[in-house]
The first five atom37 places (N, CA, C, CB, O) and aatype in JSON, in Angstrom:
{
  "aatype": [12, 15, 9, 6, 19, 1, 11, 1, 19, 7, 10, 14, 1, 7, 17, 13, 8, 19, 12, 2, 1, 7, 0, 1, 11, 19, 15, 9, 13, 0, 3, 6, 3, 3, 1, 0, 9, 13, 1, 7, 10, 12, 0, 1, 13, 0, 3, 1, 18, 15, 19, 11, 9, 10, 7, 17, 4, 10, 12, 14, 2, 8, 18, 8, 9, 5, 14, 6, 4, 6, 7, 16, 14, 10, 16, 5, 12, 12, 1, 3, 10, 3, 7, 16, 18, 0, 1, 19, 13, 2, 7, 1, 8, 7, 16, 16, 7, 4, 10, 13, 5, 7, 14, 13, 11, 15, 12, 10, 9, 1, 3, 1, 6, 7, 10, 0, 18, 19, 2, 15, 18, 9, 8, 10, 2, 14, 10, 3, 2, 7, 5, 15, 5, 0, 15, 18, 1, 1, 15],
  "atom_mask": [
    [1, 1, 1, 1, 1],
    [1, 1, 1, 1, 1],
    [1, 1, 1, 1, 1],
    [1, 1, 1, 1, 1],
    [1, 1, 1, 1, 1],
    [1, 1, 1, 1, 1],
    [1, 1, 1, 1, 1],
    [1, 1, 1, 1, 1],
    [1, 1, 1, 1, 1],
    [1, 1, 1, 0, 1],
    [1, 1, 1, 1, 1],
    [1, 1, 1, 1, 1],
    [1, 1, 1, 1, 1],
    [1, 1, 1, 0, 1],
    [1, 1, 1, 1, 1],
    [1, 1, 1, 1, 1],
    [1, 1, 1, 1, 1],
    [1, 1, 1, 1, 1],
    [1, 1, 1, 1, 1],
    [1, 1, 1, 1, 1],
    [1, 1, 1, 1, 1],
    [1, 1, 1, 0, 1],
    [1, 1, 1, 1, 1],
    [1, 1, 1, 1, 1],
    [1, 1, 1, 1, 1],
    [1, 1, 1, 1, 1],
    [1, 1, 1, 1, 1],
    [1, 1, 1, 1, 1],
    [1, 1, 1, 1, 1],
    [1, 1, 1, 1, 1],
    [1, 1, 1, 1, 1],
    [1, 1, 1, 1, 1],
    [1, 1, 1, 1, 1],
    [1, 1, 1, 1, 1],
    [1, 1, 1, 1, 1],
    [1, 1, 1, 1, 1],
    [1, 1, 1, 1, 1],
    [1, 1, 1, 1, 1],
    [1, 1, 1, 1, 1],
    [1, 1, 1, 0, 1],
    [1, 1, 1, 1, 1],
    [1, 1, 1, 1, 1],
    [1, 1, 1, 1, 1],
    [1, 1, 1, 1, 1],
    [1, 1, 1, 1, 1],
    [1, 1, 1, 1, 1],
    [1, 1, 1, 1, 1],
    [1, 1, 1, 1, 1],
    [1, 1, 1, 1, 1],
    [1, 1, 1, 1, 1],
    [1, 1, 1, 1, 1],
    [1, 1, 1, 1, 1],
    [1, 1, 1, 1, 1],
    [1, 1, 1, 1, 1],
    [1, 1, 1, 0, 1],
    [1, 1, 1, 1, 1],
    [1, 1, 1, 1, 1],
    [1, 1, 1, 1, 1],
    [1, 1, 1, 1, 1],
    [1, 1, 1, 1, 1],
    [1, 1, 1, 1, 1],
    [1, 1, 1, 1, 1],
    [1, 1, 1, 1, 1],
    [1, 1, 1, 1, 1],
    [1, 1, 1, 1, 1],
    [1, 1, 1, 1, 1],
    [1, 1, 1, 1, 1],
    [1, 1, 1, 1, 1],
    [1, 1, 1, 1, 1],
    [1, 1, 1, 1, 1],
    [1, 1, 1, 0, 1],
    [1, 1, 1, 1, 1],
    [1, 1, 1, 1, 1],
    [1, 1, 1, 1, 1],
    [1, 1, 1, 1, 1],
    [1, 1, 1, 1, 1],
    [1, 1, 1, 1, 1],
    [1, 1, 1, 1, 1],
    [1, 1, 1, 1, 1],
    [1, 1, 1, 1, 1],
    [1, 1, 1, 1, 1],
    [1, 1, 1, 1, 1],
    [1, 1, 1, 0, 1],
    [1, 1, 1, 1, 1],
    [1, 1, 1, 1, 1],
    [1, 1, 1, 1, 1],
    [1, 1, 1, 1, 1],
    [1, 1, 1, 1, 1],
    [1, 1, 1, 1, 1],
    [1, 1, 1, 1, 1],
    [1, 1, 1, 0, 1],
    [1, 1, 1, 1, 1],
    [1, 1, 1, 1, 1],
    [1, 1, 1, 0, 1],
    [1, 1, 1, 1, 1],
    [1, 1, 1, 1, 1],
    [1, 1, 1, 0, 1],
    [1, 1, 1, 1, 1],
    [1, 1, 1, 1, 1],
    [1, 1, 1, 1, 1],
    [1, 1, 1, 1, 1],
    [1, 1, 1, 0, 1],
    [1, 1, 1, 1, 1],
    [1, 1, 1, 1, 1],
    [1, 1, 1, 1, 1],
    [1, 1, 1, 1, 1],
    [1, 1, 1, 1, 1],
    [1, 1, 1, 1, 1],
    [1, 1, 1, 1, 1],
    [1, 1, 1, 1, 1],
    [1, 1, 1, 1, 1],
    [1, 1, 1, 1, 1],
    [1, 1, 1, 1, 1],
    [1, 1, 1, 0, 1],
    [1, 1, 1, 1, 1],
    [1, 1, 1, 1, 1],
    [1, 1, 1, 1, 1],
    [1, 1, 1, 1, 1],
    [1, 1, 1, 1, 1],
    [1, 1, 1, 1, 1],
    [1, 1, 1, 1, 1],
    [1, 1, 1, 1, 1],
    [1, 1, 1, 1, 1],
    [1, 1, 1, 1, 1],
    [1, 1, 1, 1, 1],
    [1, 1, 1, 1, 1],
    [1, 1, 1, 1, 1],
    [1, 1, 1, 1, 1],
    [1, 1, 1, 1, 1],
    [1, 1, 1, 0, 1],
    [1, 1, 1, 1, 1],
    [1, 1, 1, 1, 1],
    [1, 1, 1, 1, 1],
    [1, 1, 1, 1, 1],
    [1, 1, 1, 1, 1],
    [1, 1, 1, 1, 1],
    [1, 1, 1, 1, 1],
    [1, 1, 1, 1, 1],
    [1, 1, 1, 1, 1]
  ],
  "atom_positions": [
    [[0.81, -1.19, 0.0], [0.0, 0.0, 0.0], [0.85, 1.26, 0.0], [-0.92, 0.0, 1.18], [0.67, 2.13, -0.85]],
    [[1.79, 1.36, 0.96], [2.65, 2.55, 1.0], [3.98, 2.18, 1.63], [1.97, 3.71, 1.78], [4.08, 1.23, 2.4]],
    [[5.01, 2.96, 1.3], [6.34, 2.76, 1.87], [6.89, 4.11, 2.3], [7.29, 2.06, 0.85], [6.65, 5.12, 1.65]],
    [[7.64, 4.1, 3.4], [8.26, 5.34, 3.86], [9.39, 5.7, 2.91], [8.77, 5.2, 5.32], [10.17, 4.84, 2.49]],
    [[9.48, 6.99, 2.59], [10.58, 7.47, 1.75], [11.29, 8.6, 2.46], [10.05, 7.93, 0.35], [10.65, 9.53, 2.97]],
    [[12.6, 8.52, 2.49], [13.4, 9.58, 3.1], [14.07, 10.43, 2.04], [14.45, 8.98, 4.04], [14.18, 11.65, 2.2]],
    [[14.5, 9.8, 0.95], [15.13, 10.55, -0.14], [14.08, 10.75, -1.22], [16.4, 9.8, -0.71], [13.72, 9.81, -1.94]],
    [[13.59, 11.97, -1.32], [12.49, 12.24, -2.23], [12.96, 12.82, -3.56], [11.51, 13.18, -1.59], [12.2, 12.85, -4.52]],
    [[14.21, 13.29, -3.61], [14.73, 13.93, -4.82], [14.73, 12.92, -5.96], [16.16, 14.49, -4.59], [15.23, 11.81, -5.81]],
    [[14.16, 13.31, -7.08], [14.13, 12.45, -8.25], [13.01, 11.44, -8.29], [0.0, 0.0, 0.0], [12.91, 10.68, -9.26]],
    [[12.17, 11.39, -7.27], [11.05, 10.45, -7.31], [10.07, 10.89, -8.39], [10.34, 10.37, -5.92], [9.85, 12.09, -8.58]],
    [[9.48, 9.93, -9.1], [8.49, 10.3, -10.12], [7.21, 10.82, -9.47], [8.17, 9.1, -11.03], [7.03, 10.73, -8.26]],
    [[6.32, 11.35, -10.31], [5.05, 11.85, -9.8], [4.32, 10.71, -9.1], [4.18, 12.44, -10.95], [4.29, 9.58, -9.59]],
    [[3.73, 11.02, -7.95], [3.02, 10.01, -7.2], [2.2, 10.62, -6.09], [0.0, 0.0, 0.0], [2.14, 11.84, -5.93]],
    [[1.56, 9.75, -5.31], [0.77, 10.16, -4.16], [1.59, 9.93, -2.91], [-0.59, 9.39, -4.1], [2.35, 8.96, -2.82]],
    [[1.45, 10.82, -1.94], [2.2, 10.72, -0.7], [1.28, 10.94, 0.5], [3.35, 11.74, -0.68], [0.21, 11.53, 0.37]],
    [[1.71, 10.45, 1.64], [1.11, 10.79, 2.93], [2.22, 11.48, 3.72], [0.54, 9.5, 3.7], [3.23, 10.86, 4.05]],
    [[2.02, 12.76, 4.0], [3.03, 13.58, 4.66], [2.51, 13.95, 6.05], [3.35, 14.87, 3.83], [1.33, 14.25, 6.22]],
    [[3.41, 13.92, 7.04], [3.0, 14.29, 8.39], [4.16, 14.9, 9.16], [2.46, 13.07, 9.14], [5.33, 14.65, 8.86]],
    [[3.81, 15.7, 10.15], [4.79, 16.21, 11.11], [4.03, 16.57, 12.37], [5.58, 17.44, 10.53], [2.82, 16.8, 12.34]],
    [[4.75, 16.62, 13.49], [4.1, 17.0, 14.74], [5.0, 17.91, 15.53], [3.73, 15.77, 15.57], [6.19, 18.07, 15.24]],
    [[4.41, 18.51, 16.54], [5.12, 19.46, 17.37], [6.24, 18.82, 18.17], [0.0, 0.0, 0.0], [6.13, 17.67, 18.61]],
    [[7.32, 19.58, 18.34], [8.42, 19.12, 19.2], [7.85, 18.84, 20.58], [9.58, 20.19, 19.26], [7.02, 19.6, 21.09]],
    [[8.29, 17.77, 21.18], [7.79, 17.35, 22.49], [6.27, 17.16, 22.49], [8.19, 18.39, 23.55], [5.63, 17.19, 23.54]],
    [[5.71, 16.95, 21.29], [4.27, 16.73, 21.09], [3.41, 17.91, 21.53], [3.84, 15.49, 21.84], [2.23, 17.74, 21.84]],
    [[4.0, 19.12, 21.56], [3.23, 20.3, 21.95], [2.33, 20.74, 20.79], [4.18, 21.47, 22.37], [2.54, 20.33, 19.65]],
    [[1.36, 21.55, 21.1], [0.42, 22.05, 20.09], [1.14, 22.93, 19.09], [-0.73, 22.82, 20.75], [1.97, 23.77, 19.46]],
    [[0.82, 22.74, 17.82], [1.38, 23.59, 16.77], [0.34, 24.57, 16.24], [1.92, 22.73, 15.61], [0.64, 25.4, 15.38]],
    [[-0.88, 24.48, 16.76], [-1.95, 25.4, 16.4], [-2.59, 25.9, 17.7], [-3.02, 24.72, 15.47], [-3.3, 25.15, 18.37]],
    [[-2.33, 27.16, 18.04], [-2.87, 27.7, 19.29], [-4.32, 28.17, 19.13], [-2.01, 28.86, 19.76], [-5.06, 28.22, 20.11]],
    [[-4.71, 28.5, 17.9], [-6.06, 29.03, 17.67], [-6.44, 28.87, 16.21], [-6.14, 30.51, 18.1], [-5.65, 28.38, 15.39]],
    [[-7.65, 29.29, 15.88], [-8.13, 29.18, 14.5], [-7.31, 30.04, 13.55], [-9.6, 29.57, 14.42], [-7.16, 29.68, 12.38]],
    [[-6.79, 31.17, 14.03], [-5.94, 32.01, 13.17], [-4.69, 31.24, 12.73], [-5.54, 33.3, 13.9], [-4.28, 31.35, 11.58]],
    [[-4.09, 30.47, 13.65], [-2.93, 29.66, 13.29], [-3.3, 28.67, 12.19], [-2.37, 28.91, 14.52], [-2.54, 28.48, 11.23]],
    [[-4.45, 28.03, 12.33], [-4.88, 27.06, 11.32], [-5.1, 27.74, 9.96], [-6.17, 26.35, 11.77], [-4.74, 27.19, 8.92]],
    [[-5.69, 28.93, 9.99], [-5.91, 29.67, 8.74], [-4.58, 30.06, 8.1], [-6.77, 30.93, 9.0], [-4.43, 29.98, 6.88]],
    [[-3.63, 30.47, 8.91], [-2.29, 30.82, 8.39], [-1.65, 29.59, 7.75], [-1.39, 31.37, 9.52], [-1.11, 29.68, 6.64]],
    [[-1.7, 28.45, 8.43], [-1.1, 27.22, 7.9], [-1.76, 26.85, 6.57], [-1.24, 26.07, 8.91], [-1.07, 26.52, 5.6]],
    [[-3.1, 26.89, 6.52], [-3.81, 26.55, 5.28], [-3.42, 27.49, 4.15], [-5.33, 26.59, 5.51], [-3.23, 27.05, 3.01]],
    [[-3.31, 28.78, 4.45], [-2.91, 29.74, 3.43], [-1.51, 29.49, 2.91], [0.0, 0.0, 0.0], [-1.27, 29.55, 1.7]],
    [[-0.59, 29.2, 3.82], [0.78, 28.89, 3.41], [0.83, 27.59, 2.6], [1.7, 28.77, 4.64], [1.55, 27.5, 1.6]],
    [[0.06, 26.6, 3.03], [0.02, 25.33, 2.3], [-0.46, 25.56, 0.87], [-0.9, 24.3, 3.03], [0.12, 25.02, -0.07]],
    [[-1.5, 26.36, 0.7], [-2.02, 26.65, -0.64], [-0.99, 27.42, -1.47], [-3.33, 27.45, -0.55], [-0.79, 27.14, -2.65]],
    [[-0.34, 28.41, -0.84], [0.64, 29.22, -1.57], [1.8, 28.37, -2.06], [1.16, 30.36, -0.69], [2.19, 28.45, -3.23]],
    [[2.38, 27.54, -1.17], [3.54, 26.75, -1.56], [3.15, 25.59, -2.48], [4.25, 26.22, -0.32], [3.94, 25.2, -3.34]],
    [[1.96, 25.03, -2.32], [1.5, 23.99, -3.24], [1.39, 24.57, -4.65], [0.13, 23.41, -2.79], [1.79, 23.92, -5.62]],
    [[0.87, 25.77, -4.76], [0.77, 26.43, -6.06], [2.16, 26.73, -6.63], [-0.05, 27.73, -5.95], [2.42, 26.49, -7.81]],
    [[3.04, 27.24, -5.79], [4.39, 27.6, -6.24], [5.13, 26.4, -6.81], [5.19, 28.2, -5.09], [5.84, 26.52, -7.81]],
    [[4.98, 25.23, -6.17], [5.74, 24.05, -6.57], [4.92, 23.02, -7.36], [6.32, 23.39, -5.34], [5.36, 21.88, -7.54]],
    [[3.74, 23.41, -7.81], [2.87, 22.53, -8.62], [2.55, 21.22, -7.9], [3.52, 22.23, -9.97], [2.64, 20.14, -8.48]],
    [[2.19, 21.35, -6.63], [1.8, 20.2, -5.81], [0.28, 20.24, -5.67], [2.52, 20.23, -4.4], [-0.28, 21.26, -5.28]],
    [[-0.37, 19.14, -5.99], [-1.83, 19.05, -5.85], [-2.15, 18.45, -4.48], [-2.46, 18.2, -7.0], [-1.69, 17.36, -4.17]],
    [[-2.92, 19.17, -3.67], [-3.3, 18.69, -2.34], [-4.62, 17.93, -2.47], [-3.43, 19.87, -1.32], [-5.64, 18.51, -2.82]],
    [[-4.59, 16.63, -2.18], [-5.77, 15.78, -2.28], [-6.55, 15.73, -0.97], [-5.38, 14.37, -2.69], [-7.76, 15.52, -0.98]],
    [[-5.88, 15.93, 0.14], [-6.51, 15.89, 1.45], [-5.56, 16.4, 2.5], [0.0, 0.0, 0.0], [-4.34, 16.41, 2.3]],
    [[-6.11, 16.82, 3.63], [-5.29, 17.3, 4.73], [-6.11, 17.28, 6.01], [-4.75, 18.73, 4.45], [-7.34, 17.24, 5.97]],
    [[-5.42, 17.3, 7.14], [-6.06, 17.33, 8.44], [-5.11, 18.03, 9.42], [-6.41, 15.88, 8.94], [-3.93, 17.68, 9.5]],
    [[-5.63, 19.0, 10.14], [-4.84, 19.73, 11.13], [-5.33, 19.35, 12.52], [-4.93, 21.28, 10.91], [-6.44, 19.72, 12.92]],
    [[-4.52, 18.63, 13.24], [-4.82, 18.24, 14.61], [-4.07, 19.2, 15.54], [-4.41, 16.75, 14.89], [-3.2, 19.94, 15.08]],
    [[-4.4, 19.21, 16.84], [-3.73, 20.18, 17.72], [-2.2, 20.1, 17.7], [-4.2, 19.98, 19.13], [-1.53, 21.13, 17.67]],
    [[-1.64, 18.88, 17.7], [-0.18, 18.79, 17.78], [0.48, 18.15, 16.55], [0.21, 18.0, 19.0], [1.67, 17.85, 16.58]],
    [[-0.29, 17.95, 15.48], [0.3, 17.39, 14.26], [-0.6, 17.68, 13.07], [0.53, 15.88, 14.42], [-1.73, 18.13, 13.2]],
    [[-0.05, 17.39, 11.89], [-0.85, 17.53, 10.67], [-0.6, 16.35, 9.75], [-0.53, 18.86, 9.94], [0.42, 15.65, 9.86]],
    [[-1.54, 16.14, 8.85], [-1.42, 15.16, 7.76], [-1.74, 15.89, 6.47], [-2.37, 13.92, 7.98], [-2.68, 16.69, 6.43]],
    [[-0.98, 15.64, 5.42], [-1.25, 16.18, 4.1], [-1.13, 15.04, 3.1], [-0.27, 17.36, 3.75], [-0.23, 14.21, 3.2]],
    [[-2.03, 15.01, 2.13], [-2.0, 13.98, 1.09], [-1.79, 14.68, -0.26], [-3.33, 13.13, 1.09], [-2.76, 15.05, -0.92]],
    [[-0.52, 14.85, -0.68], [-0.25, 15.51, -1.95], [-0.03, 14.53, -3.1], [0.97, 16.39, -1.81], [0.29, 13.36, -2.9]],
    [[-0.22, 15.05, -4.3], [0.16, 14.35, -5.52], [1.2, 15.23, -6.2], [-1.08, 14.06, -6.47], [0.92, 16.38, -6.53]],
    [[2.4, 14.69, -6.41], [3.48, 15.51, -6.96], [4.7, 14.63, -7.23], [3.85, 16.67, -5.99], [4.66, 13.41, -7.05]],
    [[5.78, 15.27, -7.68], [7.08, 14.63, -7.78], [7.81, 14.84, -6.45], [7.91, 15.19, -8.98], [7.44, 15.72, -5.68]],
    [[8.82, 14.04, -6.2], [9.52, 14.09, -4.92], [10.25, 15.39, -4.65], [0.0, 0.0, 0.0], [10.2, 15.89, -3.52]],
    [[10.92, 15.95, -5.65], [11.7, 17.18, -5.43], [10.8, 18.35, -5.07], [12.52, 17.51, -6.66], [11.09, 19.04, -4.09]],
    [[9.71, 18.63, -5.82], [8.83, 19.73, -5.41], [8.2, 19.51, -4.04], [7.74, 19.91, -6.44], [7.95, 20.48, -3.32]],
    [[7.93, 18.26, -3.67], [7.38, 17.99, -2.34], [8.37, 18.44, -1.27], [7.05, 16.49, -2.18], [7.97, 19.09, -0.31]],
    [[9.62, 18.09, -1.43], [10.65, 18.5, -0.46], [10.72, 20.02, -0.37], [12.01, 17.92, -0.85], [10.81, 20.57, 0.73]],
    [[10.69, 20.69, -1.51], [10.76, 22.15, -1.51], [9.53, 22.76, -0.84], [10.91, 22.69, -2.94], [9.65, 23.68, -0.04]],
    [[8.36, 22.25, -1.18], [7.14, 22.78, -0.59], [7.13, 22.61, 0.92], [5.92, 22.09, -1.2], [6.81, 23.55, 1.66]],
    [[7.49, 21.43, 1.39], [7.43, 21.16, 2.83], [8.5, 21.93, 3.58], [7.58, 19.66, 3.09], [8.27, 22.37, 4.71]],
    [[9.67, 22.11, 2.99], [10.71, 22.94, 3.61], [10.17, 24.35, 3.83], [11.99, 22.98, 2.73], [10.29, 24.91, 4.92]],
    [[9.57, 24.91, 2.78], [9.04, 26.27, 2.88], [7.84, 26.34, 3.82], [8.65, 26.78, 1.5], [7.72, 27.28, 4.6]],
    [[6.94, 25.36, 3.76], [5.76, 25.37, 4.61], [6.13, 25.27, 6.08], [4.82, 24.22, 4.23], [5.73, 26.11, 6.88]],
    [[6.89, 24.24, 6.45], [7.25, 24.07, 7.87], [8.1, 25.23, 8.38], [8.0, 22.76, 8.07], [7.87, 25.73, 9.48]],
    [[9.08, 25.67, 7.59], [9.96, 26.75, 8.02], [9.23, 28.07, 8.18], [0.0, 0.0, 0.0], [9.4, 28.76, 9.19]],
    [[8.43, 28.43, 7.18], [7.7, 29.7, 7.24], [6.67, 29.67, 8.35], [7.02, 29.99, 5.89], [6.55, 30.63, 9.11]],
    [[5.92, 28.57, 8.46], [4.91, 28.49, 9.51], [5.54, 28.58, 10.9], [4.11, 27.19, 9.37], [5.01, 29.26, 11.77]],
    [[6.66, 27.91, 11.12], [7.32, 27.95, 12.43], [7.74, 29.38, 12.78], [8.56, 27.02, 12.45], [7.57, 29.82, 13.91]],
    [[8.29, 30.12, 11.81], [8.68, 31.52, 12.06], [7.46, 32.38, 12.38], [9.43, 32.09, 10.85], [7.51, 33.2, 13.29]],
    [[6.38, 32.2, 11.63], [5.16, 32.97, 11.88], [4.58, 32.62, 13.25], [4.11, 32.71, 10.77], [4.22, 33.51, 14.01]],
    [[4.5, 31.33, 13.56], [3.96, 30.89, 14.85], [4.78, 31.48, 15.99], [3.96, 29.35, 14.94], [4.22, 32.05, 16.93]],
    [[6.09, 31.35, 15.92], [6.95, 31.88, 16.99], [6.78, 33.39, 17.13], [8.42, 31.54, 16.73], [6.74, 33.9, 18.24]],
    [[6.69, 34.1, 16.02], [6.49, 35.54, 16.07], [5.16, 35.93, 16.67], [0.0, 0.0, 0.0], [5.09, 36.87, 17.47]],
    [[4.1, 35.23, 16.31], [2.76, 35.53, 16.83], [2.64, 35.25, 18.32], [1.71, 34.73, 16.08], [1.94, 35.96, 19.04]],
    [[3.33, 34.22, 18.78], [3.13, 33.77, 20.16], [4.32, 34.07, 21.08], [2.87, 32.29, 20.17], [4.33, 33.64, 22.23]],
    [[5.3, 34.8, 20.57], [6.44, 35.19, 21.4], [7.29, 34.03, 21.87], [0.0, 0.0, 0.0], [7.85, 34.06, 22.96]],
    [[7.38, 32.99, 21.04], [8.19, 31.83, 21.39], [9.41, 31.77, 20.48], [7.36, 30.52, 21.29], [9.48, 32.47, 19.47]],
    [[10.35, 30.93, 20.83], [11.55, 30.74, 20.02], [11.84, 29.25, 19.89], [12.76, 31.5, 20.63], [11.27, 28.43, 20.61]],
    [[12.72, 28.92, 18.98], [13.18, 27.55, 18.86], [12.33, 26.72, 17.92], [0.0, 0.0, 0.0], [11.48, 27.23, 17.2]],
    [[12.59, 25.43, 17.96], [11.93, 24.48, 17.05], [10.46, 24.34, 17.39], [12.62, 23.11, 17.12], [10.08, 24.18, 18.55]],
    [[9.64, 24.39, 16.38], [8.22, 24.11, 16.55], [7.94, 22.64, 16.28], [7.36, 25.01, 15.63], [7.16, 22.01, 16.98]],
    [[8.59, 22.1, 15.24], [8.35, 20.72, 14.84], [9.41, 19.79, 15.41], [8.31, 20.61, 13.32], [10.53, 20.22, 15.69]],
    [[9.07, 18.52, 15.57], [9.99, 17.54, 16.16], [11.15, 17.22, 15.23], [9.24, 16.27, 16.51], [12.15, 16.64, 15.67]],
    [[11.04, 17.56, 13.98], [12.1, 17.29, 13.02], [11.58, 17.49, 11.62], [0.0, 0.0, 0.0], [10.51, 18.08, 11.44]],
    [[12.32, 17.01, 10.63], [11.83, 17.12, 9.25], [10.53, 16.34, 9.09], [12.9, 16.61, 8.26], [10.26, 15.39, 9.83]],
    [[9.74, 16.74, 8.12], [8.48, 16.03, 7.86], [8.77, 14.58, 7.46], [7.68, 16.74, 6.75], [9.85, 14.26, 6.97]],
    [[7.8, 13.73, 7.68], [7.88, 12.33, 7.29], [6.94, 12.14, 6.1], [7.52, 11.36, 8.48], [5.92, 12.81, 5.98]],
    [[7.3, 11.21, 5.23], [6.43, 10.96, 4.08], [6.42, 9.48, 3.72], [6.87, 11.79, 2.88], [7.41, 8.77, 3.88]],
    [[5.28, 9.06, 3.23], [5.09, 7.71, 2.73], [4.64, 7.82, 1.28], [4.04, 6.9, 3.6], [3.74, 8.6, 0.97]],
    [[5.26, 7.06, 0.41], [4.84, 6.98, -0.99], [3.68, 5.99, -1.07], [6.02, 6.57, -1.93], [3.82, 4.84, -0.65]],
    [[2.56, 6.42, -1.61], [1.39, 5.57, -1.74], [1.48, 4.85, -3.09], [0.05, 6.4, -1.63], [1.61, 5.49, -4.13]],
    [[1.42, 3.54, -3.05], [1.71, 2.74, -4.25], [0.53, 2.52, -5.19], [2.23, 1.43, -3.84], [0.73, 2.33, -6.39]],
    [[-0.7, 2.53, -4.67], [-1.83, 2.17, -5.53], [-3.1, 2.88, -5.07], [-2.04, 0.64, -5.53], [-3.1, 3.56, -4.04]],
    [[-4.16, 2.72, -5.84], [-5.43, 3.4, -5.53], [-6.03, 2.91, -4.21], [-6.44, 3.18, -6.66], [-6.68, 3.68, -3.5]],
    [[-5.82, 1.65, -3.88], [-6.29, 1.13, -2.6], [-5.6, 1.88, -1.45], [-6.04, -0.4, -2.49], [-6.24, 2.27, -0.48]],
    [[-4.31, 2.06, -1.58], [-3.56, 2.81, -0.58], [-4.0, 4.26, -0.52], [0.0, 0.0, 0.0], [-4.06, 4.85, 0.56]],
    [[-4.29, 4.84, -1.67], [-4.76, 6.22, -1.74], [-6.07, 6.37, -0.97], [-4.95, 6.65, -3.2], [-6.23, 7.31, -0.19]],
    [[-7.0, 5.45, -1.19], [-8.29, 5.5, -0.48], [-8.1, 5.29, 1.02], [-9.25, 4.43, -1.05], [-8.73, 5.96, 1.83]],
    [[-7.22, 4.35, 1.39], [-6.97, 4.09, 2.8], [-6.4, 5.33, 3.5], [-6.01, 2.9, 2.96], [-6.88, 5.71, 4.57]],
    [[-5.39, 5.94, 2.9], [-4.76, 7.12, 3.52], [-5.75, 8.27, 3.61], [-3.51, 7.55, 2.71], [-5.79, 8.99, 4.61]],
    [[-6.57, 8.45, 2.57], [-7.56, 9.52, 2.6], [-8.54, 9.31, 3.75], [-8.31, 9.59, 1.27], [-8.86, 10.25, 4.47]],
    [[-9.0, 8.08, 3.93], [-9.9, 7.78, 5.06], [-9.2, 7.99, 6.39], [-10.41, 6.34, 4.96], [-9.77, 8.57, 7.31]],
    [[-7.97, 7.52, 6.49], [-7.21, 7.67, 7.73], [-7.08, 9.15, 8.11], [-5.81, 7.04, 7.59], [-7.3, 9.52, 9.26]],
    [[-6.73, 9.98, 7.13], [-6.54, 11.41, 7.39], [-7.84, 12.04, 7.88], [-6.04, 12.13, 6.13], [-7.84, 12.77, 8.87]],
    [[-8.94, 11.76, 7.2], [-10.19, 12.42, 7.54], [-10.88, 11.84, 8.77], [-11.13, 12.36, 6.38], [-11.72, 12.5, 9.37]],
    [[-10.53, 10.61, 9.15], [-11.08, 10.03, 10.37], [-10.19, 10.29, 11.59], [-11.27, 8.54, 10.2], [-10.59, 10.0, 12.71]],
    [[-9.0, 10.84, 11.38], [-8.06, 11.09, 12.47], [-8.68, 11.88, 13.62], [-6.85, 11.82, 11.95], [-8.46, 11.52, 14.78]],
    [[-9.46, 12.94, 13.36], [-10.06, 13.67, 14.48], [-11.03, 12.81, 15.29], [-10.8, 14.89, 13.95], [-11.06, 12.9, 16.51]],
    [[-11.81, 11.97, 14.61], [-12.75, 11.12, 15.32], [-12.02, 10.07, 16.15], [-13.71, 10.43, 14.33], [-12.43, 9.75, 17.26]],
    [[-10.92, 9.55, 15.61], [-10.11, 8.57, 16.34], [-9.46, 9.19, 17.57], [-9.04, 7.99, 15.43], [-9.09, 8.48, 18.5]],
    [[-9.33, 10.51, 17.58], [-8.72, 11.21, 18.71], [-9.76, 11.9, 19.59], [-7.72, 12.22, 18.21], [-9.43, 12.83, 20.32]],
    [[-11.01, 11.44, 19.52], [-12.03, 11.88, 20.46], [-12.81, 13.13, 20.1], [0.0, 0.0, 0.0], [-13.61, 13.6, 20.92]],
    [[-12.62, 13.68, 18.93], [-13.4, 14.86, 18.55], [-14.66, 14.42, 17.83], [-12.56, 15.82, 17.65], [-14.68, 13.4, 17.14]],
    [[-15.72, 15.19, 17.99], [-16.95, 14.88, 17.27], [-16.87, 15.44, 15.86], [-18.19, 15.44, 18.01], [-16.17, 16.43, 15.61]],
    [[-17.58, 14.82, 14.95], [-17.56, 15.27, 13.56], [-18.11, 16.69, 13.45], [-18.36, 14.32, 12.67], [-17.64, 17.48, 12.63]],
    [[-19.1, 17.02, 14.26], [-19.7, 18.35, 14.21], [-18.73, 19.43, 14.68], [-20.95, 18.4, 15.06], [-18.77, 20.56, 14.19]],
    [[-17.86, 19.09, 15.62], [-16.95, 20.1, 16.18], [-15.68, 20.26, 15.35], [-16.58, 19.74, 17.6], [-14.91, 21.2, 15.57]],
    [[-15.45, 19.34, 14.42], [-14.19, 19.38, 13.69], [-14.38, 19.96, 12.3], [-13.59, 17.98, 13.58], [-15.13, 19.42, 11.49]],
    [[-13.7, 21.06, 12.02], [-13.8, 21.69, 10.7], [-12.4, 22.08, 10.24], [-14.74, 22.93, 10.72], [-12.17, 23.24, 9.88]],
    [[-11.48, 21.15, 10.25], [-10.1, 21.48, 9.9], [-9.53, 20.56, 8.84], [-9.24, 21.43, 11.13], [-8.32, 20.31, 8.83]],
    [[-10.37, 20.04, 7.97], [-9.86, 19.24, 6.85], [-10.77, 19.42, 5.66], [-9.75, 17.74, 7.24], [-10.54, 18.83, 4.61]]
  ]
}
């Protein structure tokens, strides 16, 4: 269904499951404004690097993104997204240092079955973590 990939440079166009979480598992979204900023940056960098976003989910201390792209643009997009968002977050909240636990992680999705599974996983993640469907509007 999917395999973890660390070296994304030169990978052909494909589907991925991308994730990252807060350092020490702390919240990376303090409020709805943070979520709106992240979504705006994600859209801007996806457009810049020709990455198609198929799905996403913003949880309090982590995110999931399901892009379709080549490996090199994915690396560039995520570098810019995580780096820019961390600087904005730290500036807004008067914090310093690392926001994320490390570089983003990604899995290459091999087939349509895997694509459907990852899409379901991403969108059910809030329910699996105790949130009601009515209260969750972040994907």
